[in-house]
C-alpha positions as CSV (number, residue, x, y, z in Angstrom):
1,M,27.1,44.0,19.4
2,N,29.2,41.0,18.9
3,K,32.8,40.1,20.8
4,G,35.1,42.2,18.5
5,E,32.9,45.3,18.9
6,L,33.0,44.6,22.7
7,V,36.9,44.3,22.7
8,D,37.1,47.7,20.7
9,A,34.7,49.4,23.3
10,I,37.0,48.0,26.1
11,A,40.0,49.0,24.6
12,T,39.0,52.5,24.1
13,K,37.4,52.8,27.5
14,A,40.4,51.3,29.2
15,G,43.2,52.9,27.2
16,V,44.9,49.5,26.1
17,N,45.3,48.2,23.0
18,K,42.7,45.5,21.4
19,K,45.2,42.6,22.3
20,V,45.3,43.4,25.8
21,A,41.1,44.1,26.0
22,D,40.8,40.9,24.3
23,A,42.9,38.8,26.4
24,T,41.1,40.3,29.5
25,L,37.6,39.8,28.3
26,T,38.4,36.2,27.1
27,A,39.9,35.5,30.7
28,A,37.3,37.0,32.2
29,L,34.5,35.2,30.6
30,E,36.4,31.7,30.9
31,T,36.7,32.3,34.6
32,I,32.9,32.8,34.9
33,V,32.0,29.9,32.7
34,E,34.4,27.8,35.0
35,A,32.7,28.9,38.4
36,V,29.5,28.2,37.1
37,A,30.3,25.1,35.9
38,A,31.8,24.3,39.3
39,G,28.3,25.0,40.8
40,D,29.5,28.4,42.2
41,K,27.7,31.4,41.9
42,V,29.5,34.7,40.4
43,S,27.8,38.0,41.6
44,L,29.1,41.3,40.1
45,I,27.7,44.1,41.9
46,G,25.7,46.6,40.1
47,F,25.7,44.0,36.9
48,G,24.1,41.0,37.6
49,S,25.0,37.3,38.9
50,F,25.4,34.1,37.0
51,E,24.4,30.8,38.6
52,P,23.9,27.2,37.6
53,R,20.0,26.4,38.1
54,D,18.5,23.0,38.3
55,R,15.7,22.1,35.5
56,Q,13.4,19.5,36.3
57,A,12.7,16.5,34.5
58,R,9.4,16.9,32.2
59,E,7.5,15.5,29.3
60,G,7.5,16.9,25.9
61,R,6.3,16.3,22.5
62,N,8.2,15.5,19.3
63,P,6.7,18.0,17.0
64,R,6.6,16.0,14.1
65,S,5.2,12.8,15.5
66,G,3.4,14.1,18.6
67,E,4.9,11.3,20.3
68,V,5.3,12.0,24.1
69,M,8.9,11.9,25.3
70,K,10.8,12.4,28.5
71,I,13.2,15.2,29.0
72,P,15.6,14.5,31.6
73,A,16.4,16.7,34.5
74,T,19.8,19.0,34.0
75,K,21.4,22.1,34.8
76,V,21.3,25.3,32.8
77,P,23.3,28.5,33.2
78,A,21.4,31.4,34.5
79,F,21.9,35.1,34.8
80,S,20.0,37.6,36.7
81,A,20.4,41.4,36.2
82,G,21.4,43.4,38.9
83,K,19.5,46.7,40.1
84,L,21.7,49.2,38.3
85,F,21.8,47.3,35.3
86,K,18.1,47.0,35.2
87,D,17.5,50.6,36.3
88,K,19.8,51.7,33.1
89,V,17.9,49.5,30.6
90,A,14.2,50.5,31.6
91,P,14.6,53.7,33.4
């Protein structure tokens, strides 16, 4: 399912037009991204939580040359599925 199909499904379930559904979905996603980028955790009970996680520095290899290189530490976004979501996917 892509964003367009998700907007169509939201519009049908919520009984609104596609323009409103698209604006609502876009606003929700932007808000989640901004919160996680600011270091906050976003929890949606039953669905899951989004949070920033620290990835430590490590050594890697250039696949072409085999040369060892250092990969710097960074923050990455992470998603953890909630219990209801997990139960629905894998009953």
